[in-house]
N, C-alpha and C positions, 0 to 999 in steps of 0.2 A: 504494500500500500504506500503510495507516494503522497506526501502532504502537500497541500497547496500553500501558496505564500500567506494566505489569510490564516490558515491553520497554524503555520509556523509562528506568526506574530501573536497568536493567542496561547502559546505554550505556557505551562506553569510547572513549577517544581513538583515532582512526585516523591513522596516520602514513605518509608516503611511504616506499616505493612500492606500498602496498597497492592492488590493482586497483579496489576500490570507488571510489577517488578519480578514476578515469577515466570513471565513469558520468555520464551527462547527468542533471541534476536536473529534476524535474517542476515545472511552474508551480503556485504556491500558489493554490488555488481559493477557500479560505475559511480564515480565521484563527479557529479555535475553541479551546475549553478544552484539548483534547489537544495542539494545536500550541503553545499558550502554555506548557504543561508541558514540552514538548520543548525549547523555547528556553531556559527557565529552567534546565533540567538541563544544557544545553550551556554556558551561562554559568558555572554552578557547577563543572562539570568543568574549564573553562578556568582559573578562579581557583584551584582546588585543585591544579592542576598548573603553577602559575606561568606560565600562558600570557599572551600579550599581545593575542590576537585570534583570531577564528574565520574560517576560509576555507571557503566552501561548495564543494561539488562543482560542476563546470561543465557 
C-alpha cells in the first residue's frame, strides 16, 4: 500500500502497545519521491516530539 502525500502529512507517532507495531513490514522495492517524503516526515515528527530514534515495525 502506497501512501498519498495527504496521508503522509497526517502521520502521527504510534506508541506501544498499538497492534500496528506487531505487523510485519514489507520489503522496500524502490526508493522514490513518495518514500523520501515519508522518511523526511518521520524524521520531522521525531524531532518535534523530542525523540531520539525511529524503530521500524518488524
